[in-house]
DSSP file (Angstrom, degrees, kcal/mol; ACC not computed):
  #  RESIDUE AA STRUCTURE BP1 BP2  ACC     N-H-->O    O-->H-N    N-H-->O    O-->H-N    TCO  KAPPA ALPHA  PHI   PSI    X-CA   Y-CA   Z-CA
    1    1 A M              0   0    0      0, 0.0     2,-0.1     0, 0.0     0, 0.0   0.000 360.0 360.0 360.0 133.5   14.7  -22.5    0.9
    2    2 A A        -     0   0    0      1,-0.0     2,-0.7     0, 0.0     0, 0.0  -0.464 360.0-128.0 -76.9 151.4   13.0  -19.3    2.1
    3    3 A N        -     0   0    0     -2,-0.1     2,-0.2     3,-0.0    -1,-0.0  -0.908  29.9-160.1-103.5 112.7    9.3  -18.7    1.3
    4    4 A H        -     0   0    0     -2,-0.7     2,-0.4     1,-0.1    46,-0.1  -0.631  24.3-109.8 -95.5 147.2    8.9  -15.3   -0.2
    5    5 A V        +     0   0    0     44,-0.6    44,-0.5    -2,-0.2     3,-0.1  -0.628  42.2 169.2 -68.7 127.0    5.8  -13.1   -0.4
    6    6 A V        +     0   0    0     -2,-0.4     2,-0.3     1,-0.3    -1,-0.1   0.423  54.7  25.6-123.1  -2.1    5.0  -13.1   -4.1
    7    7 A H        -     0   0    0      2,-0.0     2,-0.3     0, 0.0    -1,-0.3  -0.991  54.4-165.6-159.1 151.3    1.6  -11.6   -4.4
    8    8 A F        -     0   0    0     -2,-0.3     2,-0.4    -3,-0.1    57,-0.0  -0.958   8.4-152.8-136.6 160.1   -0.7   -9.2   -2.6
    9    9 A E        -     0   0    0     -2,-0.3     2,-0.5     2,-0.0    -2,-0.0  -0.992   8.6-168.2-131.9 141.5   -4.4   -8.4   -2.9
   10   10 A I        -     0   0    0     -2,-0.4     2,-0.6    98,-0.0    -2,-0.0  -0.964  17.8-168.9-124.2 112.2   -6.4   -5.4   -2.1
   11   11 A L        +     0   0    0     -2,-0.5     2,-0.2     7,-0.0    -2,-0.0  -0.903   9.2 174.4-110.8 120.6  -10.1   -6.2   -2.1
   12   12 A G        -     0   0    0     -2,-0.6     3,-0.2    95,-0.0     4,-0.0  -0.503  47.1 -98.6-112.7-177.7  -12.7   -3.5   -2.1
   13   13 A T  S    S+     0   0    0      1,-0.3     2,-0.4    -2,-0.2    -1,-0.0   0.741 117.0  34.4 -75.7 -23.0  -16.5   -3.3   -2.3
   14   14 A D  S  > S-     0   0    0      1,-0.1     4,-2.7     2,-0.0    -1,-0.3  -0.920  72.3-159.6-134.8 106.3  -16.2   -2.3   -6.1
   15   15 A G  H  > S+     0   0    0     -2,-0.4     4,-2.7     1,-0.2     5,-0.2   0.881  90.8  49.6 -55.3 -45.7  -13.4   -3.9   -7.9
   16   16 A K  H  > S+     0   0    0      1,-0.2     4,-2.4     2,-0.2    -1,-0.2   0.905 113.5  46.1 -63.6 -41.4  -13.3   -1.4  -10.8
   17   17 A K  H  > S+     0   0    0      2,-0.2     4,-2.6     1,-0.2    -1,-0.2   0.903 113.2  49.6 -67.7 -40.0  -13.2    1.5   -8.4
   18   18 A T  H  X S+     0   0    0     -4,-2.7     4,-2.2     2,-0.2     5,-0.3   0.913 111.8  48.6 -64.9 -42.3  -10.6    0.0   -6.3
   19   19 A Q  H  X S+     0   0    0     -4,-2.7     4,-2.3    -5,-0.2     5,-0.2   0.919 112.9  47.7 -62.2 -44.4   -8.4   -0.8   -9.3
   20   20 A A  H  X S+     0   0    0     -4,-2.4     4,-2.5    -5,-0.2     5,-0.2   0.905 109.7  53.9 -63.2 -41.8   -8.9    2.8  -10.6
   21   21 A F  H  X S+     0   0    0     -4,-2.6     4,-2.9     2,-0.2    -2,-0.2   0.958 114.3  38.5 -58.6 -54.4   -8.0    4.2   -7.2
   22   22 A Y  H  X S+     0   0    0     -4,-2.2     4,-2.2     1,-0.2     6,-0.8   0.853 115.0  53.6 -70.5 -34.5   -4.7    2.4   -6.8
   23   23 A G  H  X S+     0   0    0     -4,-2.3     4,-1.3    -5,-0.3    -1,-0.2   0.919 114.8  42.2 -61.7 -42.2   -3.8    2.8  -10.4
   24   24 A N  H  < S+     0   0    0     -4,-2.5    -2,-0.2    -5,-0.2    -1,-0.2   0.925 116.3  47.4 -70.1 -46.0   -4.3    6.5  -10.1
   25   25 A L  H  < S+     0   0    0     -4,-2.9    -2,-0.2    -5,-0.2    -3,-0.2   0.934 129.6  18.1 -64.8 -48.5   -2.6    6.9   -6.7
   26   26 A F  H  < S-     0   0    0     -4,-2.2    -1,-0.2    -5,-0.2    -2,-0.2   0.449  99.0-116.6-107.6  -1.8    0.6    4.9   -7.4
   27   27 A G     <  +     0   0    0     -4,-1.3    -4,-0.2    -5,-0.3    -3,-0.2   0.749  56.3 164.0  72.4  21.9    0.7    4.8  -11.2
   28   28 A W        -     0   0    0     -6,-0.8     2,-0.6    -5,-0.1    -1,-0.2  -0.466  39.8-125.9 -73.1 144.8    0.4    1.0  -11.2
   29   29 A K  E     -A   42   0A   0     13,-2.1    13,-2.9    -2,-0.1     2,-0.5  -0.830  29.9-170.5 -89.4 123.4   -0.6   -0.8  -14.4
   30   30 A I  E     -A   41   0A   0     -2,-0.6     2,-0.7    11,-0.2    11,-0.2  -0.968   9.0-165.5-123.9 119.5   -3.7   -3.0  -13.6
   31   31 A D  E     +A   40   0A   0      9,-2.4     9,-2.4    -2,-0.5    -2,-0.0  -0.895  19.2 162.5-108.5 106.8   -4.9   -5.5  -16.2
   32   32 A A        +     0   0    0     -2,-0.7     2,-2.1     7,-0.3     5,-0.2   0.032  32.0 127.9-108.2  24.2   -8.4   -6.8  -15.5
   33   33 A N        +     0   0    0      4,-0.1    -1,-0.1     7,-0.1    -2,-0.0  -0.515  47.8  94.7 -83.3  73.7   -9.0   -8.1  -19.0
   34   34 A N  S >  S-     0   0    0     -2,-2.1     3,-1.8     1,-0.0    -2,-0.0  -0.957  91.3 -94.2-154.8 164.2  -10.0  -11.6  -17.9
   35   35 A P  T 3  S+     0   0    0      0, 0.0    -2,-0.0     0, 0.0    -3,-0.0   0.766 124.3  45.8 -58.1 -27.7  -13.3  -13.4  -17.2
   36   36 A M  T 3  S-     0   0    0      2,-0.1     3,-0.1    -3,-0.0    -3,-0.1   0.502 102.4-129.2 -92.4  -3.4  -13.2  -12.6  -13.4
   37   37 A N    <   +     0   0    0     -3,-1.8     2,-0.6     1,-0.2    -4,-0.1   0.822  49.8 164.0  55.7  32.0  -12.2   -8.9  -13.9
   38   38 A Y        -     0   0    0      1,-0.1     2,-0.8    -6,-0.0    -1,-0.2  -0.723  37.1-130.3 -83.7 120.1   -9.4   -9.6  -11.5
   39   39 A G        -     0   0    0     -2,-0.6     2,-0.5    -3,-0.1    -7,-0.3  -0.619  15.0-156.0 -80.4 106.6   -6.9   -6.8  -11.7
   40   40 A L  E     -A   31   0A   0     -9,-2.4    -9,-2.4    -2,-0.8     2,-0.4  -0.714  20.0-140.4 -80.7 127.3   -3.4   -8.2  -12.1
   41   41 A V  E     -A   30   0A   0     -2,-0.5     2,-0.6   -11,-0.2   -11,-0.2  -0.761  20.7-170.0-102.2 130.4   -1.0   -5.4  -10.8
   42   42 A D  E     +A   29   0A   0    -13,-2.9   -13,-2.1    -2,-0.4    -2,-0.0  -0.943   6.2 179.4-111.5 105.2    2.3   -4.4  -12.3
   43   43 A T        -     0   0    0     -2,-0.6    -1,-0.1     2,-0.3     3,-0.1   0.598  45.7-117.8 -81.3 -11.0    3.9   -2.1   -9.8
   44   44 A G  S    S+     0   0    0      1,-0.3     2,-0.4   -15,-0.1    -2,-0.0   0.491  81.3 107.7  86.5   2.8    7.0   -1.6  -11.9
   45   45 A S        -     0   0    0      1,-0.1    -1,-0.3     2,-0.1    -2,-0.3  -0.897  46.9-172.6-116.9 143.8    9.3   -3.2   -9.2
   46   46 A R        +     0   0    0     -2,-0.4     2,-0.1    -3,-0.1    -1,-0.1   0.231  48.9 124.5-112.3  10.4   10.9   -6.6   -9.2
   47   47 A A        -     0   0    0      1,-0.1     2,-0.2     0, 0.0    -2,-0.1  -0.444  59.7-127.4 -74.5 142.7   12.2   -6.3   -5.6
   48   48 A L        -     0   0    0     -2,-0.1     2,-0.3   -44,-0.0   -42,-0.1  -0.556  28.3-156.1 -79.1 154.0   11.3   -8.9   -3.1
   49   49 A F        -     0   0    0    -44,-0.5   -44,-0.6    -2,-0.2     2,-0.1  -0.961   6.6-148.6-135.8 154.4    9.7   -7.6    0.1
   50   50 A G        -     0   0    0     -2,-0.3     2,-0.3   -46,-0.1   -46,-0.0  -0.207  13.8-156.3-104.1-163.7    9.4   -8.8    3.7
   51   51 A G        -     0   0    0     -2,-0.1     2,-0.3     2,-0.0    -1,-0.0  -0.876  10.6-119.4-158.7-172.0    6.8   -8.4    6.3
   52   52 A G        -     0   0    0     -2,-0.3     2,-0.4     2,-0.0     0, 0.0  -0.985  12.7-155.1-144.1 151.0    6.0   -8.3   10.0
   53   53 A I        +     0   0    0     -2,-0.3     2,-0.3     2,-0.0    -2,-0.0  -0.997  34.3 119.5-131.6 132.0    3.6  -10.3   12.2
   54   54 A G        -     0   0    0     -2,-0.4     2,-0.3     0, 0.0    -2,-0.0  -0.906  61.6 -50.7-165.9-168.6    2.2   -9.2   15.5
   55   55 A A        -     0   0    0     -2,-0.3     2,-0.1     1,-0.1     3,-0.1  -0.621  54.3-121.6 -82.9 141.1   -1.1   -8.4   17.4
   56   56 A G    >   -     0   0    0     -2,-0.3     3,-1.9     1,-0.1    -1,-0.1  -0.421  38.2 -85.9 -77.5 156.3   -3.6   -6.2   15.7
   57   57 A E  G >  S+     0   0    0      1,-0.3     3,-2.3     2,-0.2    -1,-0.1  -0.361 114.2   3.9 -60.6 139.7   -4.8   -3.0   17.4
   58   58 A D  G 3  S-     0   0    0      1,-0.3    -1,-0.3    -3,-0.1    -2,-0.0   0.734 129.2 -70.3  55.0  25.4   -7.7   -3.6   19.8
   59   59 A G  G <  S+     0   0    0     -3,-1.9    -1,-0.3     1,-0.2    -2,-0.2   0.599  98.3 138.9  73.1  10.1   -7.3   -7.3   19.1
   60   60 A K    <   -     0   0    0     -3,-2.3    -1,-0.2    -5,-0.1    -3,-0.1  -0.733  52.5-124.7 -91.9 134.6   -8.7   -7.0   15.6
   61   61 A P        +     0   0    0      0, 0.0     2,-0.3     0, 0.0    -6,-0.1  -0.415  36.3 170.8 -73.1 153.8   -7.0   -8.9   12.7
   62   62 A A        -     0   0    0     -2,-0.1     2,-0.4     2,-0.0    46,-0.0  -0.985  29.3-149.9-158.2 151.6   -5.7   -7.0    9.7
   63   63 A V        -     0   0    0     -2,-0.3     2,-0.3     2,-0.0    46,-0.3  -0.999  28.4-171.7-121.9 129.2   -3.7   -7.4    6.6
   64   64 A R        -     0   0    0     -2,-0.4     2,-0.4    44,-0.1    46,-0.2  -0.856  17.3-147.7-126.3 158.1   -1.8   -4.3    5.5
   65   65 A L  E     -b  110   0B   0     44,-0.8    46,-2.9    -2,-0.3     2,-0.5  -0.973   8.1-159.6-122.6 135.5    0.2   -3.2    2.5
   66   66 A Y  E     -b  111   0B   0     -2,-0.4     2,-0.5    44,-0.2    46,-0.2  -0.979   8.1-161.9-119.3 128.0    3.1   -0.7    2.7
   67   67 A V  E     -b  112   0B   0     44,-2.8    46,-2.6    -2,-0.5     2,-0.4  -0.922  16.3-130.6-113.9 129.2    4.2    1.1   -0.5
   68   68 A E  E     +b  113   0B   0     -2,-0.5     2,-0.3    44,-0.2    46,-0.2  -0.635  35.0 171.2 -78.7 130.1    7.5    2.8   -0.9
   69   69 A V  E     -b  114   0B   0     44,-2.7    46,-2.8    -2,-0.4     3,-0.2  -0.917  39.9-128.6-135.8 161.3    7.3    6.3   -2.2
   70   70 A D  S    S+     0   0    0     -2,-0.3     2,-0.3     1,-0.3    44,-0.1   0.729  99.6  29.1 -84.6 -21.4    9.7    9.2   -2.7
   71   71 A D     >  -     0   0    0      1,-0.1     4,-1.9    42,-0.1    -1,-0.3  -0.857  62.8-166.9-143.5 103.7    7.6   11.8   -0.8
   72   72 A L  H  > S+     0   0    0     -2,-0.3     4,-2.6     1,-0.2     5,-0.2   0.912  89.4  48.7 -57.1 -48.3    5.3   10.8    2.0
   73   73 A Q  H  > S+     0   0    0      1,-0.2     4,-2.8     2,-0.2     5,-0.2   0.884 108.6  53.7 -64.5 -38.8    3.3   14.0    2.2
   74   74 A T  H  > S+     0   0    0      1,-0.2     4,-2.1     2,-0.2    -1,-0.2   0.935 114.1  41.2 -60.9 -46.4    2.7   14.3   -1.6
   75   75 A Y  H  X S+     0   0    0     -4,-1.9     4,-2.6     2,-0.2    -2,-0.2   0.863 114.1  52.5 -71.4 -35.7    1.2   10.8   -1.7
   76   76 A L  H  X S+     0   0    0     -4,-2.6     4,-2.1    -5,-0.2    -2,-0.2   0.920 111.2  47.1 -64.3 -43.6   -0.7   11.3    1.5
   77   77 A D  H  X S+     0   0    0     -4,-2.8     4,-2.3     2,-0.2    -2,-0.2   0.904 112.2  50.1 -63.0 -42.1   -2.2   14.5    0.1
   78   78 A K  H  X S+     0   0    0     -4,-2.1     4,-1.5    -5,-0.2    -2,-0.2   0.914 109.3  51.6 -63.2 -42.6   -3.0   12.8   -3.1
   79   79 A A  H  <>S+     0   0    0     -4,-2.6     5,-2.1     1,-0.2    -1,-0.2   0.905 109.5  49.9 -60.8 -41.2   -4.7    9.9   -1.2
   80   80 A K  H ><5S+     0   0    0     -4,-2.1     3,-1.7     1,-0.2    -1,-0.2   0.898 107.9  53.1 -65.7 -39.1   -6.8   12.4    0.7
   81   81 A R  H 3<5S+     0   0    0     -4,-2.3    -1,-0.2     1,-0.3    -2,-0.2   0.813 106.1  55.5 -63.4 -28.1   -7.9   14.2   -2.6
   82   82 A L  T 3<5S-     0   0    0     -4,-1.5    -1,-0.3    -5,-0.2    -2,-0.2   0.322 133.8 -88.7 -87.4   7.2   -9.0   10.8   -3.8
   83   83 A G  T < 5S+     0   0    0     -3,-1.7    -3,-0.2     1,-0.3     2,-0.2   0.640  80.8 137.5 102.0  16.2  -11.2   10.3   -0.8
   84   84 A C      < -     0   0    0     -5,-2.1     2,-0.5    -6,-0.1    -1,-0.3  -0.486  48.9-125.8 -93.8 164.0   -9.0    8.7    1.8
   85   85 A K  E     -C  103   0B   0     18,-1.8    18,-2.7    -2,-0.2     2,-0.3  -0.940  22.7-126.8-109.7 127.3   -8.7    9.4    5.5
   86   86 A E  E     +C  102   0B   0     -2,-0.5    16,-0.3    16,-0.2   -10,-0.0  -0.565  30.0 173.2 -71.7 130.7   -5.3   10.2    7.0
   87   87 A L  E     +     0   0B   0     14,-2.6    15,-0.2     1,-0.3    -1,-0.2   0.696  69.5  14.1-107.8 -30.6   -4.5    7.9    9.9
   88   88 A M  E    S-C  101   0B   0     13,-2.2    13,-2.0     3,-0.0    -1,-0.3  -0.952  70.8-138.4-148.4 124.7   -0.8    8.8   10.6
   89   89 A P  E     -     0   0B   0      0, 0.0    10,-0.1     0, 0.0   -16,-0.0  -0.265  60.2 -58.5 -70.0 169.4    1.1   11.8    9.3
   90   90 A P  E    S-     0   0B   0      0, 0.0     2,-0.4     0, 0.0    10,-0.2  -0.314  70.9-175.6 -51.4 124.7    4.7   11.3    8.2
   91   91 A T  E     -C   99   0B   0      8,-3.3     8,-2.6    -3,-0.1     2,-0.5  -0.992  22.4-137.4-135.3 129.4    6.4    9.8   11.3
   92   92 A V  E     -C   98   0B   0     -2,-0.4     6,-0.2     6,-0.2     8,-0.0  -0.755   7.7-161.8 -86.9 125.6   10.0    8.9   11.9
   93   93 A I  E >>  -C   97   0B   0      4,-3.3     3,-1.8    -2,-0.5     4,-1.4  -0.927  38.9-113.5-102.1 105.1   10.6    5.7   13.7
   94   94 A P  T 34 S-     0   0    0      0, 0.0     4,-0.0     0, 0.0     3,-0.0  -0.014  89.1  -0.6 -50.1 136.8   14.2    6.3   14.9
   95   95 A N  T 34 S+     0   0    0      1,-0.2    -3,-0.0     0, 0.0     0, 0.0   0.672 132.2  57.2  60.5  21.4   16.8    4.0   13.3
   96   96 A F  T <4 S-     0   0    0     -3,-1.8     2,-0.3     1,-0.2    -1,-0.2   0.478 102.3 -39.1-138.6 -70.6   14.2    2.2   11.3
   97   97 A V  E  <  -C   93   0B   0     -4,-1.4    -4,-3.3     2,-0.0     2,-0.5  -0.984  35.2-122.3-162.9 161.4   11.9    3.9    8.8
   98   98 A T  E     +C   92   0B   0     -2,-0.3    16,-2.7    16,-0.3     2,-0.3  -0.987  43.2 170.0-114.8 126.6    9.7    7.0    8.1
   99   99 A I  E     -CD  91 113B   0     -8,-2.6    -8,-3.3    -2,-0.5     2,-0.3  -0.860  24.8-168.8-133.9 164.8    6.1    6.1    7.4
  100  100 A A  E     - D   0 112B   0     12,-1.8    12,-3.3    -2,-0.3     2,-0.3  -0.935  15.8-154.1-142.1 161.2    2.6    7.5    7.0
  101  101 A M  E     +CD  88 111B   0    -13,-2.0   -14,-2.6    -2,-0.3   -13,-2.2  -0.992  12.9 174.8-142.2 149.5   -0.8    5.7    6.9
  102  102 A F  E     -CD  86 110B   0      8,-2.4     8,-3.1    -2,-0.3     2,-0.5  -0.964  30.0-121.1-144.2 162.3   -4.2    6.2    5.4
  103  103 A A  E     -CD  85 109B   0    -18,-2.7   -18,-1.8    -2,-0.3     6,-0.2  -0.926  32.4-135.1-102.6 127.4   -7.5    4.3    5.1
  104  104 A D    >   -     0   0    0      4,-3.0     3,-2.5    -2,-0.5   -19,-0.1  -0.136  39.6 -83.4 -72.7 177.5   -8.6    3.8    1.5
  105  105 A P  T 3  S+     0   0    0      0, 0.0    -1,-0.1     0, 0.0   -87,-0.0   0.729 133.5  48.0 -58.3 -20.7  -12.2    4.4    0.4
  106  106 A D  T 3  S-     0   0    0      2,-0.1   -22,-0.0   -88,-0.0    -2,-0.0   0.425 123.0-103.5 -96.9   0.4  -13.1    0.9    1.6
  107  107 A G    <   +     0   0    0     -3,-2.5     2,-0.2     1,-0.3   -95,-0.0   0.429  70.0 148.0  93.4  -0.8  -11.4    1.3    5.0
  108  108 A N        -     0   0    0     -5,-0.1    -4,-3.0     1,-0.1     2,-0.5  -0.484  48.5-125.9 -65.5 136.6   -8.3   -0.8    4.1
  109  109 A I  E     - D   0 103B   0    -46,-0.3   -44,-0.8    -6,-0.2     2,-0.4  -0.768  30.0-173.6 -90.9 125.2   -5.2    0.6    6.0
  110  110 A I  E     -bD  65 102B   0     -8,-3.1    -8,-2.4    -2,-0.5     2,-0.3  -0.960  10.1-149.6-121.4 133.5   -2.3    1.4    3.7
  111  111 A G  E     -bD  66 101B   0    -46,-2.9   -44,-2.8    -2,-0.4     2,-0.5  -0.796   2.1-151.0-101.8 145.8    1.1    2.4    4.8
  112  112 A L  E     -bD  67 100B   0    -12,-3.3   -12,-1.8    -2,-0.3     2,-0.4  -0.964  12.1-159.5-112.2 131.7    3.5    4.7    2.9
  113  113 A V  E     -bD  68  99B   0    -46,-2.6   -44,-2.7    -2,-0.5     2,-0.3  -0.943  21.2-118.3-115.7 131.1    7.2    4.1    3.5
  114  114 A K  E     -b   69   0B   0    -16,-2.7     2,-0.3    -2,-0.4   -16,-0.3  -0.507  28.7-123.5 -69.1 124.9    9.8    6.8    2.7
  115  115 A A        -     0   0    0    -46,-2.8    -1,-0.1    -2,-0.3   -43,-0.1  -0.535  35.1-172.1 -68.5 130.5   12.2    5.6    0.0
  116  116 A E        -     0   0    0     -2,-0.3     3,-0.1     1,-0.0    -3,-0.0  -0.881  30.8 -95.1-122.6 154.1   15.8    5.9    1.4
  117  117 A P        -     0   0    0      0, 0.0    -1,-0.0     0, 0.0     0, 0.0  -0.365  58.9 -87.5 -61.4 149.7   19.1    5.5   -0.3
  118  118 A P        -     0   0    0      0, 0.0     2,-0.2     0, 0.0     0, 0.0  -0.299  43.8-115.0 -59.2 141.7   20.5    1.9    0.1
  119  119 A L              0   0    0      1,-0.1    -3,-0.0    -3,-0.1     0, 0.0  -0.543 360.0 360.0 -75.2 143.2   22.5    1.4    3.3
  120  120 A R              0   0    0     -2,-0.2    -1,-0.1     0, 0.0     0, 0.0   0.342 360.0 360.0-127.1 360.0   26.2    0.6    2.7
């Protein structure tokens, strides 16, 4: 049996602000109505997702999240309006994917992946 990724966390310096930021940026429903104020995220997707493992830049460890969107530049611009720093403009990686990246207000690096039609 394969072991699937079933959960992710984005932990910022202020939980409520971090929850509001991602809810606003991606339209995620976040329910923090619990004693720990831990925001359970409903992204609206039931798809399983994979990942990648390698060496971090400059030998620094990192955990990253990549979110599929329909328009990279639109979401990158929205992230910048919400106080983020652009790290990578929309970039085509030939025969693989088109991505962009930004640092959220707490410095977490988030990738945006261009939604593509399914391959047949």
